N, C-alpha and C positions, 0 to 999 in steps of 0.2 A: 535344543530346538525351541523350547519354550522361551528361553532367554532371548533368542533372536527375534521371536515374534513380539516380545514386549518392547525390544529396542526399536523395532521398525515403526511402531505407532507413536513414539515419543518425539516431541519437538526439541530440537537442539537449543542450547542456551542462547547463542547469539541471535537466532531467529526469533526467539521469544522476547528478548529485550528489544529488538527492532520493532516487533509488532506492538508491544506495550507502549512504546514511545510514539510511533507514527500513527497508530490506529486512532487514538483520541484526537490527535491533531487533524487527521483526515476527516473525522466526523464533525469536528468543530468548523473546519473549513467548508464542508458541505452544508452545514446549517447556516453558516455565515453567508453563503450564496443566496439564501432565501431572504435574508433580512437587510442586506446592503442595498443602498439606493442607487449607487452609480454602477453602470454596466462595466466599466473598466475594473472596478474592484471585484465584481462578480467573476469576470474573466480571469483575473489573477488567482482567485480562490479556486476556480475550476482547474486551472493549470496546476495548482498545488495538489489537488485531489488526483489528477491524472498521473502526475509524477510519483506520488506516493503509491498509487496502484501499480505502476511500473516497478517500483522498488520492491513491492511485495512479490510480484511475479519473479523478479530476478532472485530474490531470497529463497524462493521455492524451487529453484533450479529450472525455471522456465524462461531462460534468457531471451529466446526468440519472441515470446509474447511481451516481455518487458520492453524490448527494443521497438517492436511494432507499436506498442502502446504510446511510446514517446514520439515516434515518427509520424504516426497517423494523426494523433491528437495534438 
């Protein structure tokens, strides 16, 4: 029983790799939105942030939220 409780709280390896790759890129894109001068570039960076957020939702087994994130935004 204790082993099961320890396994529930741990992140799986593919999810961790996905997070460690996409999270810094998402943060850089969101900071880039603040410093770019052209609105088109800011919109592209915003789209990137929204897509990575949807990928995070899908990786956490919240497929409905991920699809809604893509469709709405």
